[in-house]
N, C-alpha and C positions, 0 to 999 in steps of 0.2 A: 830646783829651788833649794836654797839654804835657809833654814830657820834658826835664828839665834835668839837666846833669851838672856837678858841682863841679870846680874846678881840680884838686883832689887826686885825684879819680877819673880825670880825663883823663890826668894824669901817670902814674898807676898802670897804666892800660890801655895807654898808649903807642900808637903808630901801628899800625893794622891795617886791612887791606882787608876782613876778614871781618866780616859783621854779627854783632851780639851779641843773643841772644835773652833777653828778660825773660820768665820763665815762672812761672806760678802754678798749683799743682796741689792739688786738694782731697784731703787724706789723713786717715787716722784711722778709728776705729770709732765708738764712742758720742760722743766729743768731736771733732767734725770741725774741722780746721784747714786753712789754706792754707799750703803750703810753697812758698817762692819760691827761684828759682835764676837764675843768669846763666851762659850758655855761648855759645861761638861756634857759629853755625849758618848754614844757607842759608834763603833766603826761601821761604815756602810761599804757595800761592794765596790763603789766607784771612788772611794777616798784614797788620797795619797797620805801616807803615814810618815811622820817625822819624829824621830826620837832625839830629844835634847836632854842630856843627863838622865834624870829619873822621870822626866815628863814626856808624855806622848801627845803629839798634836795631829789633828785630822784636818785636811783641807780638800774640798772637792775641786774638780777641774775648773768650774766656772769661777770660783773665788780666786784660784791661781791666775786666771786670765785677768780678772779685775785688778789684782795686785800689780801685775805688769812689771815685775822685777825678779831678778835671780836671787835676791837676798831680802829677807824680811826679818826685822828685829822686833821682838816683844819686849817692851820696857815698862817700868812702873815708876811713877813719880807721885809723891804724896799730894801735890796740888792738882794733878791732872788724871790720876787713876792709871789704868793700863793704856799704853800707846802702841800703835802699830806703825813702824817706821821702815821705809826703804831708803837706800842711799840717795834717792832723788827727792823724797818728800815724806811728810808725816801724813799717813793715810787716815788715822783716827786717833783720838785721845778722849779721855773721860770714860773709857770702857770699864765695865765691871765684869768679873768672871762670875757666872751665876748658873743656876740650873736652867735648862733650856726653856721651860714654859713659865718662867716667873717674870 
């Protein structure tokens, strides 16, 4: 997978030494959805690591399967927050980069 980060997202994230987790979790009852989130985290043994400029992104294999694309772009728009976009669709918008348990 290729992870891209737009200039707007890089500016919003600013410099950090902490890796950023891109997480997808299956939620719901009868109508299952994937809920995506971004948070600062530490690398686990099963994580794929993507270096984009000075930023490090972590993605587990399950999330990669949920994304279902060879390219993922992290974008930021003032009206929508962080967005996760593939060439086929917008996976999520309105995301905030936060500490894991907040």
